[in-house]
C-alpha positions in Angstrom: 93.3 120.7 67.1 92.2 123.7 65.0 89.1 125.5 64.0 87.7 124.9 60.5 85.2 127.3 58.9 82.3 125.3 57.5 79.5 126.6 55.4 76.1 126.8 57.3 74.4 124.5 54.9 77.1 121.9 55.2 77.1 122.2 58.9 73.4 121.5 58.9 73.9 118.4 56.8 76.7 117.3 59.2 74.3 117.9 62.2 71.6 115.8 60.6 73.9 113.0 59.6 75.5 112.9 63.1 72.1 112.3 64.6 71.4 109.4 62.3 74.9 107.9 62.8 74.9 108.5 66.5 78.1 110.6 66.4 78.8 114.1 67.7 78.8 116.8 65.0 82.6 117.0 65.3 83.0 113.2 65.0 80.8 113.1 61.9 82.8 115.9 60.2 86.0 114.1 61.1 84.6 110.8 59.7 83.6 112.5 56.4 87.0 114.2 56.1 88.9 110.9 56.7 86.7 109.0 54.2 87.3 111.8 51.7 91.0 111.7 52.2 91.0 107.9 51.7 88.8 108.2 48.6 91.2 110.8 47.1 94.2 108.6 47.9 92.4 105.5 46.5 90.3 106.7 43.5 89.7 103.2 42.2 88.1 101.9 45.5 84.4 102.1 46.3 83.2 103.4 49.7 82.5 99.8 50.7 86.1 98.7 49.8 87.5 101.6 51.7 85.5 100.7 54.8 86.4 97.0 54.5 90.1 97.9 54.2 89.9 100.1 57.3 88.1 97.4 59.2 90.8 94.9 58.3 93.5 97.3 59.4 91.8 97.7 62.7 91.5 93.9 63.0 87.6 94.1 63.1 85.8 90.9 62.0 83.3 92.4 59.6 81.8 89.0 58.8 80.2 88.4 62.2 76.7 87.1 61.8 74.5 89.8 63.4 71.7 87.3 64.0 73.9 85.3 66.3 74.7 88.4 68.3 71.1 89.2 68.8 69.8 85.7 69.4 72.7 84.8 71.7 
């Protein structure tokens, strides 16, 4: 683990996003870095495609009907 210097404005945006996404500030920064790396490595893929691919790799069923989970 290391220390990364982040601009104050960017840190504030990370803080606000982390609140919305229910992540720690560090977890939000790490998430954005990972997505950025994946986007650079896969420039023809959209954000949604990147997320779907990562879900498949983690064996997450992204097609679960949320209504069934809520209604039981």
